[in-house]
N, C-alpha and C positions, 0 to 999 in steps of 0.2 A: 504494500500500500504506500509506503514511504517513497519507493522508487517511482511508482506511477504518479504520485503527487508531484515529484520533481519534474517528471517528464511532461506533464500537462501544464505545469506552471511556467516552464521555460519554452517549451515547444508547441504549446496549445494552438496558437493562432498562426504559427509559421506556415507559409505556403509549402515548404518542403515536406511537411507531414500531411498535407491534404491528399485526398483521393483524386484519381485522374478524372478526365472528362466522361469516362464511362459511368461514373456514379451520378445520381441526381444532384443538381446544383446545391440544394439545401443540405445535402448529406456529405458533401466533400470535406468539409471541415469537421471531423469527427471527434477531435480531442477536447475542445473547450466546452464550457458550460453552454447549454442550449438556450437557457432562459425561457421566457414565456411569450411566445409569439406564434402566429399561425404557421409560418413557413418552417420553423425549426423546432417544433414541439417534440419533446422526448428527452433523452439523456445523451450527453456526450460522455466520453471517458472520464472527464473531470467531475461529472456529477455523481460518480460512484465512489470517489475517494473518501469523502467525509463519512458517509454512512458505513462503508466498509471498516473504517477506523473505529467508529462507534461500536460496530458489531463485535470486533475483536476485543474491545474494552470489556464488553459484556461477557465474552467467552472466558476471560481471565477471572471473573468474579468467583464462580464456584470453586476454581482451583485455589485461589488465594484464601478463601474461607475454610477450606478443608485441609490446609497445610500451614506449617509455620505457626506464627503467632495467632493467625485467624482461627485455628482449630481449638485453641484453649480460651479464646476470648468470649465473654457473654455477648449477647446480641447488641446491647446498648453501647458497648465499647467498640464493636465493629462499625456501628452506625456513626458513632462520634468520630472514629478515625476516618471514615469515608467523608464525613462532613468537612473535616480539616483538609483532606486532600482536595476535595471539590473546591473549597474556598481558595486554596493556594493556586490551583489551576485557573480559577476564575480571575484572580488577581494578575496572574501572568498574562492572561488575555487582555486585561485592562492596560498593562504595560505595552503590549503589542498594538493596542488601539491608539495609545498615546503616540507611538512611533508613526502610526499610519496618518493621523491627522496633522502630524508635524511635517508632512511632505511639502506643502506649499502654504505656510501660515500667512503669507502676505497676499495670496491670490484670492480676491473677493469672490471669484466665480467658483472656487472650489467648494463643493457641498459640505465638506468636513474641515474647513479651514480653521486655524487656531483662533484664539489661544486655548491651551489645554486647561480645562476646568474639572471640577469634581464629576461632571457628567460622564467622564470616561468610564466611571464605575457602573453606569446604567446603560451599558451597550452589550448586546448579545452578538458574539462572534464565535469563531471556531473553538477556541479554548474555553470560554465560559460555557458553551453548550456541552463540551466534553465533561467539564467539571460537574455541571448540573445533572447530565445524563448518568454519569457514574454514581453520584450520590443517590439519585432517585432509584436506580436499579438495585443498589445495595439495600436500600430500605425495603423495596418490594421482594428482594430475595429472602427476606425473613417472613414472608407471607406464604400461604398455600399456593401451589402451582396454578390452580384455577383462577386465583386473584390476578396473577401476573398475565395469564392469557386473556382474562376479561379486560384488563387494562389495554392490551394491544387492540382487542376488538373494539373497545370504546373509542380509542384514538382513530381507528379506521372510520368508524361511524361519524365521529365528530368532524373529521376533515371532509367527509362527504356532505354533511349538513351545512357547514360553514361555506363551502365552495360551490355546491350545486343545488341542494334541495331548497334552501331558503333564499331563492333568487327574488329580488324585488319585482313587483308586478309591472313596473314601467320599463324593465330591461328586456331587450329582445331575446337574450339568452344568458346563461350563466357566465359565459366567457365575456360577454359585453358588460355584465355587471362587475366582473373583475377589472376589466379595462377602465371602467368609469369609477372604480373604487367605491361602489355602492353595495357590494356583496356583504354578507354577514362577516366574512373574514376581515373586511376593512372597517366595518362599523361595530365590531364586537366590543371594542373598548368603550365607545360612547354608550352602548346599550347596558354595559356593566357599570357605568358611571366612572370609568377610569380616564383620566386626562393628565396632561402635563408630562414631564419626563418620566416620572415614576409610573404613571399610568401606561405610557407607551412601553415601558420596560415590562410591566406585568402582562400587558396584552401580547407582546412578543413571546413571553414565557409560555403563555397559554397556546398561542397559535403555532409556535415553532419549537420551543423548549420541550414540551411534553411529547410532541410528535417525534423529534429526534431521539428523545429518551426511549422511545419504543424500539429503536435499533439496539440499544444496549440491553434492554430486557430480552429481546429475541436472541441476542448473542449469548446471554446467560443461559437460556434454554439449550442452546447448542453446546455450551460448555458442560452442562449437566449430562447431556447425552453422551459426550465423549468420556465422561467419568463413570458412566454406568457399567460396572463390572459384571452385571448380570448378562450382558450381551458380549459376543465376541467382537474383536476389533473390526473384522470385516462387516459384521452386522451393523456396528456403529457407523462406519463410513457409508454403507449403503443406505441406512436410514436417513442420515444427514443429507446425502445427495438426493434422496427421494423427496425429502421435505423441501430442499432448495429448488428442485425442479418444479414441484407443485406450486410453490409460492410464485415462481417466475411465470409459469403458464397462466395462473390465475390473474396476475397483474397484466399480462399482455392481452388476455381475452377481455378483461374489464375495460382496458383502454379501447380495444377495437370494437367491442360490442356495446359497451356502456358509455362511450364518449367521455372518458375520464383519463386524460393523458398523464404521462409522467411529468412531474415538475418539481425540481428542487426548490424553486422560488417559493412555492406554496406548500411544499411537502405533502403532495397529494397522496391519497391512500394507495394508488397504484405505484407511486414512487417508493413508498415504504416497502411494499411487497416485493417489487422487482429488485431493489437494492439488497434487501435481506435475503431473498432467494439466491441471487448470484453470489453473495458473500458466503452463504452456506455451501454452495457448490464449490467455490474456491477452497474453502476450509476443508471440505471432504476430500478434495483432490490432493491437497498438501498432506493431510493425515494419512491417506492411502499411500502416497509416495514415500513419506519420511518414516512414519511409525509402523506401517504394515509391511510394505515391500522393502523398506530400508535401502532404497536405491540411491538416496542422497540425503544428506543432512541439511542441504540448502544453506550452508554456512555463510556464503556471501550475503544472503538475505537476512539471515539470523543476526548478522553484525548490525544491521539497521534495526531489526526488530527488538533487540534487547534494550536499545536506547532510543526507541521511537519518539517519545515525547521530547527528549533532549535534542534529537535531530531536527524535529519540527520547529521547536522554539529557536534554536540557533539559526536555522535557515530563514525563518520569518524575520528575526531581528536583523540579520545581516542584509536581507533583501530590502527592508524598509530604511535602514540607516546607511548602507553602503552601496549595494547594487543599483538602487533606484535614487541615490543621492549624489554620490561622487561623480564629478565630471571628468571624463577621460577623452583625450584628443582622438579624433577619428583618423583613419588612414587616408593617404592622399586621394585615393579613388573615391572617397566618400565626402571630400571637401567640395563645397559649391564653387562656382566660377567667380563669385563675388570676392573681391580682394579683401583680405582681412589682416590686421596687424598681428594676429596670433591664430594658431590652428583652431578650427572649429571643433566642438566637442559634443558629447552626448553622455547620458547617464551610463554608469559603468557597464551594466549588462548589455546595453545596446552597443556600446563601443567595443566590448570584447567580441561580440558577435560580428561586428563589422570587420574587425581585424582578422578574425578567423576566415571570414568570407573573402577578404582581400588576399590572404595568403593561399587560399585553396579555390573553392568555387562556392557560389551562393548556397547550394543545397548541402554540400559537404561541410561548409562552415556552420550551418544550422545544426547538423548532426553532431559535429564536434563540440558545439556549445552545450548541447543537452548532455552529451556523454561526459564532458569535463565537469559540468555542474554536479551531476550525480556522483562522479568519482571524487570530487573535492570533499563533499561531506562524508562519503564512505570512508575515505582515508582518516578523517577525524574520528569517526565512530570505530574504525579498526584499531586506532591507538587506544581508545577506551576499552575495547573488547580484549585486547592483548593484556591489558593491565587488570582485567576483570573489574572495571569500574562501571557499575550500572547505576545511572542517575535516576533516582526515584523521587516522587513527591510524597 
């Protein structure tokens, strides 16, 4: 998941990674987020990264609770520890958000221009959602299985209601209501009496936080299945793959027959099912390859996996403070014809790409940039791995 994240972050919109003219025009750019629009509805590869990460967070919960300190701790202590971890991860997300809005603090056209205020703590982004989803799933892990499954079903129904079923009478369709921001999804805060920065924060928690937490809860179910010693390893892998296939097929049929597309923007019910289903399929494949067949330990990927959160935080922080901030001179072939007293420059990531393309070819330069970016952080994680340094929250 970490490797795919780096791949789509750096190469997502690059033409070098687009499909050829044989593919439909709206599908040629298959890596970046698809967003919510008529022409590109669905998922790009980037739309799977975050829910897959959340799913694996959930998979780890049953293992951590049944081993080490978790095995001997009472329920309240486990929940308290999860709350502490969730808060730390949330605050790391606030730090990342502060770095984000510091991009162009003097640009009045920037939506999130500075100065930095206490409002940075009332913003849901990747890390805050991970922290909340983890804590919420740990709490639910101490309830009967039917309660956890009921939560997921309720979330699927809730998203269906807020996005489709309660469409205002004056809207031509539910998608028109979304576009006009008159759907229940957009008006939920007002109906609940929530307003201002805190109200928006709570509304987003309801609309997105709980929906993304469903991925962690589903991942925890997968973790329980993998720990079930009443079944043989082959049976566990087959059952997990079967569940993943079923969820994926249900999501696709719901989209095609029920007019309910995948959308990360709104975390639609079909999006939850297809991302959880594909995550289960990938996990079943890795389990079969590594634990059952023992064909490979996937050590190169494990190096990223054992320090996944550290890799993400380091990469995001350097992206916001270095790669998208430092100005680096462009190569001669990328300088404009306008005379200048000093070489023209671009932000670091753009300049590095330009230099690689200048030294090779446009396509090869793009591939080298992505490969170098992935390798750069892998080498840092390798140094930690060799020293057995595993950075945890």
